[in-house]
Residue frames as qw, qx, qy, qz and C-alpha x, y, z in Angstrom:
[[0.201, -0.319, -0.575, 0.726, 51.61, 54.79, 64.02],
 [0.037, 0.803, 0.573, 0.163, 48.37, 56.75, 64.24],
 [0.202, 0.452, -0.053, 0.867, 48.60, 60.51, 64.07],
 [0.272, -0.487, -0.641, 0.528, 47.87, 62.12, 67.43],
 [0.000, -0.791, -0.333, -0.513, 45.43, 65.02, 67.43],
 [0.021, 0.478, -0.381, 0.791, 45.82, 67.94, 69.84],
 [0.736, -0.410, 0.036, -0.537, 42.95, 66.44, 71.83],
 [0.939, -0.029, -0.319, 0.128, 44.84, 63.12, 72.05],
 [0.481, 0.343, -0.418, 0.690, 47.95, 64.94, 73.31],
 [0.311, -0.494, 0.220, -0.781, 45.90, 66.91, 75.81],
 [0.884, -0.312, -0.115, -0.329, 44.23, 63.76, 77.16],
 [0.841, 0.091, -0.382, 0.371, 47.64, 62.08, 77.57],
 [0.190, 0.431, -0.365, 0.803, 48.91, 65.16, 79.45],
 [0.590, -0.461, 0.077, -0.658, 45.84, 65.13, 81.72],
 [0.954, -0.174, -0.239, -0.049, 46.35, 61.41, 82.47],
 [0.629, 0.289, -0.416, 0.590, 50.05, 62.05, 83.19],
 [0.136, -0.499, 0.306, -0.800, 49.17, 64.74, 85.75],
 [0.799, -0.367, -0.003, -0.477, 46.68, 62.43, 87.45],
 [0.964, -0.046, -0.243, 0.095, 48.86, 59.32, 87.55],
 [0.640, 0.263, -0.340, 0.637, 52.20, 61.00, 88.41],
 [0.105, 0.242, -0.325, 0.908, 51.08, 63.89, 90.62],
 [0.077, -0.477, -0.820, 0.308, 47.50, 63.14, 91.68],
 [0.094, 0.298, 0.022, -0.950, 46.36, 66.38, 90.04],
 [0.381, 0.612, 0.692, -0.020, 42.83, 66.77, 88.68],
 [0.227, 0.065, 0.333, 0.913, 42.80, 69.05, 85.65],
 [0.201, 0.638, 0.479, -0.568, 40.23, 71.84, 85.94],
 [0.538, 0.819, 0.074, -0.183, 41.18, 73.48, 82.64],
 [0.607, -0.289, 0.476, 0.567, 43.93, 73.20, 80.05],
 [0.481, 0.846, 0.045, -0.225, 44.68, 75.46, 77.09],
 [0.811, 0.087, 0.259, 0.517, 47.29, 74.51, 74.52],
 [0.056, -0.878, 0.120, 0.460, 49.68, 77.42, 73.93],
 [0.325, 0.659, -0.589, -0.336, 51.99, 75.67, 71.46],
 [0.951, 0.019, 0.297, -0.088, 51.99, 72.22, 69.95],
 [0.151, 0.739, -0.622, -0.209, 55.54, 71.23, 69.02],
 [0.640, -0.126, 0.756, -0.049, 54.77, 67.50, 68.83],
 [0.590, 0.519, -0.406, -0.467, 55.47, 65.97, 65.41],
 [0.727, 0.204, -0.648, -0.099, 55.24, 62.25, 64.67],
 [0.820, -0.452, -0.352, 0.001, 54.77, 61.56, 68.40],
 [0.681, -0.190, -0.206, 0.676, 57.89, 63.48, 69.49],
 [0.156, 0.523, 0.048, 0.837, 58.30, 67.01, 70.82],
 [0.131, -0.183, -0.579, 0.784, 56.93, 69.40, 73.42],
 [0.186, -0.685, -0.589, -0.386, 53.34, 70.37, 74.19],
 [0.156, 0.052, -0.352, 0.922, 53.18, 73.77, 75.98],
 [0.310, -0.629, -0.645, -0.304, 49.99, 74.39, 77.98],
 [0.170, -0.309, 0.396, -0.848, 48.49, 76.72, 80.56],
 [0.550, -0.325, -0.744, -0.196, 46.37, 74.83, 83.05],
 [0.437, -0.481, 0.363, -0.668, 44.53, 74.97, 86.32],
 [0.577, -0.018, -0.816, 0.033, 44.77, 71.88, 88.50],
 [0.602, -0.563, 0.125, -0.552, 43.19, 70.81, 91.75],
 [0.512, 0.078, -0.809, 0.279, 44.55, 68.67, 94.58],
 [0.276, -0.366, -0.746, 0.483, 42.32, 68.09, 97.58],
 [0.012, 0.858, 0.512, -0.039, 40.04, 70.92, 96.51],
 [0.236, -0.776, 0.117, 0.574, 42.85, 73.49, 96.33],
 [0.693, 0.651, 0.246, 0.188, 43.36, 74.96, 92.85],
 [0.355, -0.655, 0.287, 0.602, 46.52, 76.43, 91.31],
 [0.617, 0.774, 0.026, -0.138, 47.50, 77.86, 87.91],
 [0.629, -0.403, 0.516, 0.418, 50.52, 76.58, 85.99],
 [0.565, 0.671, -0.374, -0.301, 52.37, 76.73, 82.72],
 [0.757, -0.263, 0.596, 0.058, 53.56, 73.24, 81.83],
 [0.441, 0.594, -0.568, -0.361, 55.67, 71.73, 79.05],
 [0.882, -0.077, 0.444, -0.135, 55.08, 68.03, 78.36],
 [0.104, 0.555, -0.737, -0.372, 57.82, 66.21, 76.47],
 [0.910, 0.191, 0.208, -0.302, 56.50, 63.43, 74.24],
 [0.024, 0.486, -0.829, -0.276, 58.57, 60.54, 72.92],
 [0.139, -0.064, -0.956, -0.250, 57.00, 57.78, 70.83],
 [0.400, -0.461, -0.474, -0.635, 53.54, 59.33, 71.47],
 [0.643, -0.575, -0.488, 0.135, 53.84, 59.15, 75.28],
 [0.172, -0.919, 0.182, -0.304, 54.68, 61.78, 77.92],
 [0.828, 0.047, -0.388, 0.402, 58.18, 61.09, 79.23],
 [0.422, -0.162, -0.319, 0.833, 58.87, 64.31, 81.14],
 [0.052, -0.869, -0.414, -0.265, 57.32, 67.58, 82.26],
 [0.324, 0.035, -0.260, 0.909, 58.62, 71.02, 83.24],
 [0.185, -0.790, -0.566, -0.149, 56.42, 73.56, 85.02],
 [0.215, 0.066, -0.285, 0.932, 56.22, 77.02, 86.50],
 [0.026, 0.635, 0.637, -0.436, 53.54, 78.82, 88.50],
 [0.169, 0.400, 0.363, 0.824, 51.62, 81.45, 86.59]]
């Protein structure tokens, strides 16, 4: 299995937000990368847009086998 860079993880998180929630990512900053060998949690602060309305969030993406399988969030 190829090693995922932080950019790879971030791009997968951005795609997850778009496909599962219809959110366009305006900005995303990695706060903590706990993903090792494709498994773990990526903690980010991000700004997303839906229909032109923007909001700020802290999100935790759970990765399993190099894919996002779950996400927790809170408004910031």
